[in-house]
VEXDREN-2710 file (C-alpha; in Angstrom, 1 decimal):
% VEXDREN-2710
k/r/px/py/pz
1/UNK/-12.7/-6.9/17.4
2/UNK/-13.8/-3.6/15.0
3/UNK/-15.3/-0.9/17.0
4/UNK/-17.2/2.1/15.7
5/UNK/-14.6/5.0/15.6
6/UNK/-15.3/7.8/17.7
7/UNK/-15.1/10.9/15.6
8/UNK/-13.2/13.8/16.7
9/UNK/-11.5/17.0/15.1
10/UNK/-7.5/16.1/14.8
11/UNK/-4.5/18.5/13.9
12/UNK/-2.7/16.2/11.6
13/UNK/-0.1/17.1/9.1
14/UNK/-1.6/14.9/6.8
15/UNK/-4.8/12.7/6.5
16/UNK/-4.3/10.0/3.3
17/UNK/-7.9/9.0/2.0
18/UNK/-6.9/5.7/0.3
19/UNK/-9.4/4.2/-2.3
20/UNK/-9.7/0.4/-3.1
21/UNK/-11.6/-1.7/-5.3
22/UNK/-13.6/-4.1/-3.6
23/UNK/-11.6/-7.2/-4.0
24/UNK/-9.1/-8.7/-2.0
25/UNK/-6.1/-8.0/-4.3
26/UNK/-6.8/-4.3/-3.9
27/UNK/-8.0/-3.8/-0.4
28/UNK/-5.1/-6.1/1.4
29/UNK/-2.1/-4.0/-0.3
30/UNK/-4.2/-0.7/0.6
31/UNK/-4.7/-1.7/4.1
32/UNK/-0.8/-2.4/4.7
33/UNK/0.2/0.7/3.3
34/UNK/-2.8/3.0/5.5
35/UNK/-1.0/1.5/8.2
36/UNK/2.4/1.9/7.2
37/UNK/1.7/5.5/6.4
38/UNK/-0.1/6.0/10.0
39/UNK/2.7/4.3/11.8
40/UNK/5.3/6.7/10.1
41/UNK/3.7/10.2/11.7
42/UNK/4.8/11.1/15.3
43/UNK/2.3/11.7/18.0
44/UNK/-0.5/10.8/15.5
45/UNK/0.8/13.7/12.7
46/UNK/-0.6/11.1/10.0
47/UNK/-3.9/9.8/9.7
48/UNK/-5.2/7.2/7.1
49/UNK/-8.5/6.2/6.2
50/UNK/-9.2/3.1/3.6
51/UNK/-12.5/3.6/1.4
52/UNK/-13.9/0.1/0.1
53/UNK/-17.1/-0.5/-1.7
54/UNK/-20.2/-0.8/0.4
55/UNK/-20.7/-4.8/-0.5
56/UNK/-16.8/-5.2/0.9
57/UNK/-17.5/-3.5/3.9
58/UNK/-20.6/-5.4/4.7
59/UNK/-18.5/-8.3/4.6
60/UNK/-15.7/-7.0/6.6
61/UNK/-18.0/-5.2/9.3
62/UNK/-21.1/-7.2/9.3
63/UNK/-22.1/-5.6/12.8
64/UNK/-21.4/-1.9/11.5
65/UNK/-23.7/0.4/9.8
66/UNK/-23.5/2.1/6.7
67/UNK/-23.2/5.4/8.7
68/UNK/-20.4/4.2/10.3
69/UNK/-16.8/4.5/10.1
70/UNK/-15.0/1.4/11.4
71/UNK/-11.4/1.1/12.9
72/UNK/-9.0/-1.5/13.7
73/UNK/-7.2/0.8/16.1
74/UNK/-4.6/2.0/13.8
75/UNK/-6.7/2.9/10.5
76/UNK/-10.2/3.8/9.6
77/UNK/-12.4/2.3/7.2
78/UNK/-15.3/4.1/5.5
79/UNK/-17.9/2.4/2.9
80/UNK/-18.6/4.1/-0.3
81/UNK/-21.5/3.1/-2.4
82/UNK/-21.5/2.7/-6.5
83/UNK/-24.9/2.9/-6.6
84/UNK/-25.5/-1.0/-7.0
85/UNK/-23.7/-2.3/-4.3
86/UNK/-23.9/-6.2/-4.9
87/UNK/-20.0/-6.6/-5.5
88/UNK/-21.0/-7.3/-9.3
89/UNK/-18.6/-6.2/-12.1
90/UNK/-20.7/-3.7/-14.6
91/UNK/-22.7/-5.6/-17.3
92/UNK/-21.8/-2.8/-20.2
93/UNK/-20.9/1.2/-21.0
94/UNK/-24.2/2.5/-19.5
95/UNK/-23.8/0.6/-16.1
96/UNK/-19.9/1.6/-15.7
97/UNK/-20.8/5.2/-16.2
98/UNK/-23.9/4.9/-13.8
99/UNK/-21.2/3.5/-11.4
100/UNK/-19.0/5.9/-11.6
101/UNK/-21.2/8.9/-11.4
102/UNK/-22.2/7.1/-8.0
103/UNK/-18.9/6.4/-6.8
104/UNK/-17.8/10.1/-7.6
105/UNK/-20.8/11.5/-5.8
106/UNK/-20.4/9.3/-2.4
107/UNK/-16.8/9.6/-2.2
108/UNK/-17.1/13.4/-2.7
109/UNK/-19.5/13.5/0.3
110/UNK/-16.9/11.1/2.1
111/UNK/-14.0/13.8/1.6
112/UNK/-16.7/16.7/2.5
113/UNK/-17.7/14.8/5.8
114/UNK/-14.2/14.6/6.7
115/UNK/-13.5/18.2/6.2
116/UNK/-16.6/19.3/8.5
117/UNK/-15.4/17.0/11.3
118/UNK/-12.0/18.6/11.2
119/UNK/-10.1/15.8/9.4
120/UNK/-9.5/17.3/6.1
121/UNK/-8.1/14.9/3.3
122/UNK/-4.6/16.1/2.2
123/UNK/-4.0/13.6/-0.4
124/UNK/-6.2/10.8/-1.8
125/UNK/-4.4/7.5/-3.2
126/UNK/-6.0/4.9/-5.5
127/UNK/-5.3/1.4/-6.2
128/UNK/-4.6/1.9/-10.0
129/UNK/-7.7/2.3/-12.2
130/UNK/-10.3/3.7/-9.8
131/UNK/-11.0/6.4/-12.0
132/UNK/-13.7/8.4/-9.5
133/UNK/-11.0/9.4/-7.6
134/UNK/-9.5/11.7/-10.3
135/UNK/-12.9/13.3/-10.7
136/UNK/-13.5/14.1/-7.1
137/UNK/-9.5/15.1/-6.4
138/UNK/-10.4/17.7/-9.3
139/UNK/-13.8/18.9/-7.6
140/UNK/-11.8/19.3/-3.7
141/UNK/-8.2/20.4/-5.3
142/UNK/-7.0/17.6/-3.4
143/UNK/-3.3/15.8/-4.8
144/UNK/-3.5/12.3/-6.0
145/UNK/-1.1/9.4/-5.8
146/UNK/-1.4/6.4/-7.9
147/UNK/-0.9/3.2/-5.9
148/UNK/0.2/0.7/-8.4
149/UNK/-0.6/-2.6/-6.7
150/UNK/1.1/-4.9/-9.5
151/UNK/4.8/-5.4/-10.2
152/UNK/6.8/-2.4/-12.0
153/UNK/6.8/-4.6/-15.3
154/UNK/3.2/-4.1/-15.6
155/UNK/3.2/-0.6/-15.1
156/UNK/5.9/-0.7/-18.1
157/UNK/3.9/-3.0/-20.0
158/UNK/0.9/-1.0/-19.9
159/UNK/3.0/2.3/-20.0
160/UNK/4.2/1.3/-23.5
161/UNK/1.0/0.1/-25.2
162/UNK/-0.6/3.2/-24.8
163/UNK/2.7/4.9/-25.9
164/UNK/2.9/3.4/-29.2
165/UNK/3.2/-0.4/-29.0
166/UNK/-0.4/-1.0/-29.0
167/UNK/-0.6/-1.7/-32.8
168/UNK/2.3/-4.0/-32.4
169/UNK/1.4/-6.1/-29.6
170/UNK/-2.5/-6.6/-30.9
171/UNK/-1.9/-7.3/-34.3
172/UNK/0.3/-10.4/-32.8
173/UNK/-2.4/-11.4/-29.9
174/UNK/-3.1/-14.6/-31.4
175/UNK/0.7/-15.8/-31.5
176/UNK/1.5/-16.4/-28.1
177/UNK/5.3/-17.2/-28.8
178/UNK/5.8/-13.7/-30.9
179/UNK/8.2/-11.9/-28.8
180/UNK/7.9/-8.1/-28.5
181/UNK/11.0/-6.2/-27.3
182/UNK/10.0/-2.9/-24.6
183/UNK/11.9/-0.4/-23.0
184/UNK/13.4/-1.5/-19.6
185/UNK/12.6/-5.1/-19.9
186/UNK/15.8/-7.4/-19.6
187/UNK/14.5/-9.5/-22.2
188/UNK/12.0/-9.8/-24.9
189/UNK/8.6/-10.7/-24.0
190/UNK/6.4/-13.5/-25.5
191/UNK/2.7/-12.4/-26.2
192/UNK/1.2/-15.3/-24.2
193/UNK/3.2/-13.3/-21.3
194/UNK/1.1/-10.0/-21.6
195/UNK/-1.8/-9.3/-19.5
196/UNK/-4.7/-10.9/-20.7
197/UNK/-7.1/-8.0/-21.4
198/UNK/-4.3/-6.5/-23.7
199/UNK/-4.4/-9.5/-26.0
200/UNK/-7.7/-10.4/-25.6
201/UNK/-9.7/-10.6/-29.1
202/UNK/-12.7/-12.1/-27.8
203/UNK/-14.8/-8.7/-27.4
204/UNK/-15.0/-9.2/-23.5
205/UNK/-16.6/-6.5/-22.0
206/UNK/-14.3/-6.9/-19.1
207/UNK/-11.4/-6.4/-21.2
208/UNK/-12.7/-3.5/-23.3
209/UNK/-13.6/-1.6/-19.6
210/UNK/-10.3/-2.2/-18.3
211/UNK/-8.3/-1.0/-21.3
212/UNK/-10.6/2.2/-21.4
213/UNK/-9.8/2.9/-17.8
214/UNK/-6.2/2.7/-18.0
215/UNK/-6.2/4.9/-21.3
216/UNK/-7.8/7.4/-19.0
217/UNK/-5.3/6.9/-16.3
218/UNK/-2.4/7.2/-18.6
219/UNK/-3.8/10.5/-19.9
220/UNK/-3.9/12.0/-16.6
221/UNK/-0.6/10.8/-15.6
222/UNK/1.0/11.9/-18.7
223/UNK/-0.4/15.4/-18.1
224/UNK/0.0/15.9/-14.4
225/UNK/2.9/13.3/-13.8
226/UNK/1.2/12.2/-10.1
227/UNK/3.4/10.4/-7.6
228/UNK/3.4/6.6/-8.5
229/UNK/3.8/4.3/-5.1
230/UNK/4.7/0.6/-6.4
231/UNK/4.5/-2.7/-4.5
232/UNK/7.8/-3.9/-5.3
233/UNK/11.5/-3.2/-4.3
234/UNK/14.3/-2.2/-6.2
235/UNK/16.5/-5.2/-6.2
236/UNK/13.3/-7.2/-7.3
237/UNK/12.7/-5.2/-10.7
238/UNK/15.9/-3.0/-10.9
239/UNK/16.0/-2.5/-14.8
240/UNK/12.1/-1.6/-15.4
241/UNK/11.8/0.6/-12.5
242/UNK/15.1/2.8/-13.5
243/UNK/13.1/3.0/-17.1
244/UNK/9.7/3.8/-15.2
245/UNK/11.5/6.7/-13.4
246/UNK/11.7/8.2/-16.8
247/UNK/8.4/8.8/-16.7
248/UNK/6.9/8.9/-13.5
249/UNK/7.8/10.2/-10.1
250/UNK/8.4/6.6/-8.6
251/UNK/8.4/5.4/-5.1
252/UNK/9.0/2.0/-4.7
253/UNK/7.0/1.3/-1.1
254/UNK/7.1/-2.7/-1.1
255/UNK/6.6/-5.6/-0.5
256/UNK/3.5/-4.5/1.2
257/UNK/2.7/-7.5/3.1
258/UNK/1.6/-7.5/6.4
259/UNK/3.1/-9.0/9.5
260/UNK/1.7/-12.4/10.0
261/UNK/1.1/-11.8/13.9
262/UNK/-0.7/-8.5/13.4
263/UNK/-4.6/-8.6/13.5
264/UNK/-6.0/-8.5/10.1
265/UNK/-9.6/-8.0/8.9
266/UNK/-10.6/-10.4/6.0
267/UNK/-13.3/-10.1/3.0
268/UNK/-13.8/-14.0/3.8
269/UNK/-15.6/-15.5/6.8
270/UNK/-13.7/-17.8/8.7
271/UNK/-13.7/-18.7/12.3
272/UNK/-10.8/-19.4/14.9
273/UNK/-11.4/-23.1/15.2
274/UNK/-10.5/-23.6/11.6
275/UNK/-7.5/-21.9/11.6
276/UNK/-6.2/-23.8/14.7
277/UNK/-6.9/-26.9/13.0
278/UNK/-4.9/-26.2/10.1
279/UNK/-2.4/-24.7/12.0
280/UNK/-1.8/-27.4/14.2
281/UNK/-2.1/-29.5/11.1
282/UNK/0.7/-27.9/9.7
283/UNK/2.7/-27.9/13.1
284/UNK/2.7/-31.7/12.8
285/UNK/4.7/-31.8/9.7
286/UNK/8.7/-31.9/8.9
287/UNK/10.2/-28.6/7.7
288/UNK/9.4/-27.8/4.1
289/UNK/7.0/-30.8/3.6
290/UNK/3.9/-29.5/2.8
291/UNK/2.5/-28.6/-0.4
292/UNK/0.2/-25.3/-0.1
293/UNK/-2.6/-25.2/-3.2
294/UNK/-4.4/-21.7/-3.2
295/UNK/-6.2/-19.9/-6.5
296/UNK/-7.1/-17.0/-4.6
297/UNK/-10.1/-14.8/-4.1
298/UNK/-11.2/-14.6/-7.8
299/UNK/-10.1/-17.6/-9.9
300/UNK/-12.7/-20.5/-10.4
301/UNK/-11.6/-23.9/-11.7
302/UNK/-13.6/-26.4/-13.6
303/UNK/-14.7/-30.0/-12.2
304/UNK/-12.0/-31.5/-14.7
305/UNK/-9.3/-29.2/-13.4
306/UNK/-10.1/-29.6/-9.5
307/UNK/-10.2/-33.2/-10.0
308/UNK/-6.7/-33.3/-12.0
309/UNK/-5.3/-31.2/-8.9
310/UNK/-6.4/-33.6/-6.2
311/UNK/-5.1/-36.5/-8.5
312/UNK/-1.9/-34.8/-9.0
313/UNK/-1.7/-33.9/-5.2
314/UNK/-2.1/-37.7/-4.4
315/UNK/0.3/-38.6/-7.0
316/UNK/3.5/-37.0/-5.5
317/UNK/2.8/-38.4/-2.3
318/UNK/3.6/-35.4/-0.2
319/UNK/1.5/-33.8/2.4
320/UNK/-0.5/-31.0/1.3
321/UNK/-3.1/-28.0/2.4
322/UNK/-5.8/-27.3/-0.6
323/UNK/-7.8/-24.4/-0.2
324/UNK/-11.1/-24.7/-2.3
325/UNK/-13.4/-21.7/-1.8
326/UNK/-17.3/-22.4/-2.0
327/UNK/-17.9/-19.9/-4.8
328/UNK/-14.4/-21.3/-6.5
329/UNK/-16.0/-23.9/-8.5
330/UNK/-17.6/-23.6/-11.8
331/UNK/-20.0/-26.6/-11.0
332/UNK/-22.8/-25.2/-8.5
333/UNK/-23.0/-29.3/-7.2
334/UNK/-19.4/-29.4/-5.1
335/UNK/-20.3/-33.2/-4.5
336/UNK/-19.4/-33.4/-7.8
337/UNK/-15.6/-32.9/-7.3
338/UNK/-15.3/-35.6/-4.7
339/UNK/-13.6/-33.1/-2.2
340/UNK/-14.4/-34.9/1.0
341/UNK/-12.6/-37.9/-0.6
342/UNK/-9.4/-36.1/-0.4
343/UNK/-9.4/-35.7/3.8
344/UNK/-7.0/-38.6/3.8
345/UNK/-3.7/-39.0/6.0
346/UNK/-1.9/-37.1/3.2
347/UNK/-3.7/-34.0/2.7
348/UNK/-6.3/-31.6/4.5
349/UNK/-8.9/-29.3/2.5
350/UNK/-10.4/-25.9/3.8
351/UNK/-12.7/-23.6/2.6
352/UNK/-10.5/-20.4/3.6
353/UNK/-6.9/-19.8/5.2
354/UNK/-4.9/-17.0/6.6
355/UNK/-2.5/-17.3/3.8
356/UNK/0.8/-15.1/4.7
357/UNK/0.3/-17.3/8.1
358/UNK/0.3/-20.5/6.2
359/UNK/3.5/-19.1/3.9
360/UNK/5.2/-18.2/6.5
361/UNK/5.2/-21.6/8.5
362/UNK/8.4/-23.8/8.3
363/UNK/6.4/-26.7/7.2
364/UNK/5.2/-25.4/4.0
365/UNK/7.6/-26.4/0.8
366/UNK/6.1/-24.8/-2.2
367/UNK/3.1/-23.1/-3.2
368/UNK/0.6/-24.0/-5.9
369/UNK/-0.4/-20.6/-6.9
370/UNK/-2.7/-18.8/-9.8
371/UNK/0.1/-16.1/-9.4
372/UNK/-1.9/-13.0/-8.3
373/UNK/0.5/-10.3/-7.3
374/UNK/-0.5/-10.3/-3.8
375/UNK/0.3/-14.1/-3.7
376/UNK/3.6/-13.8/-5.7
377/UNK/4.6/-11.2/-3.4
378/UNK/3.7/-13.1/0.0
379/UNK/5.6/-16.1/-1.6
380/UNK/8.8/-14.2/-2.2
381/UNK/8.5/-12.4/1.5
382/UNK/7.9/-15.7/2.9
383/UNK/10.8/-17.5/0.9
384/UNK/8.7/-20.3/-0.7
385/UNK/9.0/-21.6/-4.3
386/UNK/6.1/-21.0/-6.6
387/UNK/4.3/-23.7/-9.1
388/UNK/2.4/-21.1/-11.3
389/UNK/-1.1/-21.7/-13.0
390/UNK/-2.0/-18.6/-14.1
391/UNK/-5.2/-17.9/-15.8
392/UNK/-5.8/-14.3/-16.7
393/UNK/-5.0/-10.5/-16.2
394/UNK/-1.6/-10.0/-14.6
395/UNK/-0.9/-13.8/-13.7
396/UNK/0.4/-14.4/-16.9
397/UNK/3.0/-11.9/-16.9
398/UNK/3.6/-12.8/-13.1
399/UNK/4.7/-16.3/-13.8
400/UNK/7.3/-15.1/-16.6
401/UNK/8.8/-12.9/-13.6
402/UNK/8.7/-16.0/-11.2
403/UNK/9.9/-18.5/-13.3
404/UNK/12.4/-16.4/-15.7
405/UNK/13.3/-13.3/-14.1
406/UNK/13.8/-14.5/-10.5
407/UNK/14.1/-18.2/-10.8
408/UNK/12.2/-19.0/-7.9
409/UNK/9.5/-21.4/-9.2
410/UNK/8.2/-23.0/-12.6
411/UNK/4.8/-22.7/-14.7
412/UNK/2.5/-26.0/-14.8
413/UNK/1.8/-26.4/-18.5
414/UNK/-1.9/-26.7/-19.7
415/UNK/-2.4/-29.3/-22.2
416/UNK/-4.7/-28.8/-25.4
417/UNK/-7.6/-28.2/-23.4
418/UNK/-6.4/-25.7/-21.1
419/UNK/-5.9/-28.1/-18.6
420/UNK/-2.8/-28.7/-16.2
421/UNK/-3.1/-32.6/-15.6
422/UNK/-2.5/-34.2/-12.5
423/UNK/0.8/-35.8/-14.0
424/UNK/1.9/-32.2/-14.9
425/UNK/1.3/-31.0/-11.4
426/UNK/3.1/-33.9/-9.9
427/UNK/6.0/-33.4/-12.2
428/UNK/6.2/-29.7/-11.2
429/UNK/6.1/-30.4/-7.4
430/UNK/9.1/-33.0/-7.6
431/UNK/11.1/-30.2/-9.7
432/UNK/10.5/-27.7/-6.9
433/UNK/10.6/-29.9/-3.9
434/UNK/13.0/-32.6/-4.8
435/UNK/16.8/-33.0/-4.9
436/UNK/17.9/-32.0/-8.4
437/UNK/20.4/-29.5/-9.1
438/UNK/17.5/-27.4/-10.4
439/UNK/15.3/-27.6/-7.3
440/UNK/17.9/-26.9/-5.0
441/UNK/18.7/-23.6/-6.9
442/UNK/14.9/-22.6/-6.8
443/UNK/15.0/-23.1/-3.1
444/UNK/18.5/-21.3/-2.9
445/UNK/17.2/-18.3/-4.7
446/UNK/13.7/-18.0/-2.8
447/UNK/15.8/-18.1/0.6
448/UNK/17.8/-15.2/-0.6
449/UNK/15.0/-13.2/-2.2
450/UNK/13.1/-13.3/1.0
451/UNK/16.1/-11.9/2.8
452/UNK/16.5/-9.0/0.1
453/UNK/12.8/-8.7/0.6
454/UNK/13.0/-8.3/4.6
455/UNK/15.8/-6.2/4.9
456/UNK/13.7/-3.7/2.4
457/UNK/10.8/-3.4/5.0
458/UNK/12.7/-3.5/8.1
459/UNK/13.4/-0.4/10.2
460/UNK/15.1/2.4/8.0
461/UNK/14.6/-0.1/5.1
462/UNK/14.3/1.2/1.4
463/UNK/10.5/1.0/1.9
464/UNK/10.5/3.0/5.1
465/UNK/12.6/5.5/3.6
466/UNK/11.1/5.9/0.2
467/UNK/7.5/6.2/2.1
468/UNK/8.9/9.4/4.0
469/UNK/10.1/10.6/1.3
470/UNK/6.8/10.4/-0.2
471/UNK/5.0/12.1/2.4
472/UNK/7.8/14.7/2.5
473/UNK/7.1/15.4/-1.1
474/UNK/3.3/15.8/-0.3
475/UNK/4.1/18.2/2.4
476/UNK/5.7/20.7/0.1
477/UNK/3.9/19.7/-3.4
478/UNK/1.7/22.4/-5.0
479/UNK/-1.8/21.7/-4.8
480/UNK/-3.3/19.9/-7.9
481/UNK/-3.1/22.0/-11.1
482/UNK/-6.7/22.7/-12.2
483/UNK/-5.8/23.8/-15.5
484/UNK/-3.8/20.7/-16.3
485/UNK/-6.8/18.6/-15.1
486/UNK/-9.1/20.6/-17.3
487/UNK/-7.0/20.1/-20.6
488/UNK/-6.9/16.5/-19.4
489/UNK/-10.8/16.5/-19.2
490/UNK/-11.1/18.4/-22.3
491/UNK/-8.8/15.9/-24.1
492/UNK/-10.5/12.9/-22.9
493/UNK/-14.4/14.6/-24.0
494/UNK/-13.0/15.0/-27.6
495/UNK/-11.7/11.3/-27.7
END
């Protein structure tokens, strides 16, 4: 149960304000980072607040009012309005500008309120491209840190795109097999494994918006060299992290995955009755026997793709837990997918589940995933092999890492219609869960990476050490260089 926070003056060494987009892939790692920062403080010396958009706040805290600050007993949550507050993506450049102004004004008011209450913000941390944070940090002269919630490989790709490689990448965007050599990457990367917005030639408004935001972010980074927190760990991406340290003040603080036993607040509605049902179902199955299938909080599947997935699960003959969100189907008529027919002795279908708890269960033998970074890093921490069905954004790069760099899974190949067939899915499941030398190698590698990941987040591990080092740098760091920020703003205005 989340209560309204009793606001009172506190004498903290630090008050970190983390600002996240209103999607699960930003909120989850933001919450985990806020928790870890707070727990590193001695006698309440570190305070952390997570700012989320109003639409997300309403879903997470339906009983709270917009004037309240909620708490989970460890960190605080505060809503920030973007002027629209419906959770939608901006329609065009004018809409983006309107929301940026509103977000900046309301985030600035949040910072001012904390100062008035005797809880002044001493550092703002933003999840990647939440640009209004930069405006507010300038206004209040507060240090900023960037929280990169994707793999370091994606940081390198985006950095190099804006530092000399954009023409090479865009000129070959229609050739998915063309290979590009980027500094720090151990192998040339095929165009088809680049994030979708960098190779999108359709004129998509979303792709254009993301590129503009990243372009502005890297201009700030080039001028001011802020701290960059990476949700990864050194052993996972050693070469690229080493390369990025030439350009950024980097702290690897991952994997940012919460404990499966801690109380967590979710963006999606659920109840304990459903959770009890699927956990009891898992408990009834042998170790590493269940196929877990989930495509995240954003991806939508067509009727044909869902039918193929269900067909492949039946074909493989293994027990499966399939997550299908109500809004995860492109068709309005859910009954077209015959989901009720899948409620057989082999499978269970749910609208939502506590993914980390499911992946942590001994019965789960593989994870059919869209390969978002949160899901990927949770699979790594849980030691569960991955069958990737990527669709967009960072997912295309993440499956490359999963299959080619780490050897903990395989990619489900799409046919000429862009569909992963049931036969292909069944083939992939057997390749991961069967007894072939390749399947056993994937499982062994998954187990080994799990042990390395867990060591990094244990007390005294690299994640804790690097996070402590980050806090120390903020304690001795100069405040924001106003001349530097003004010069960046001028450069952005002139371009």
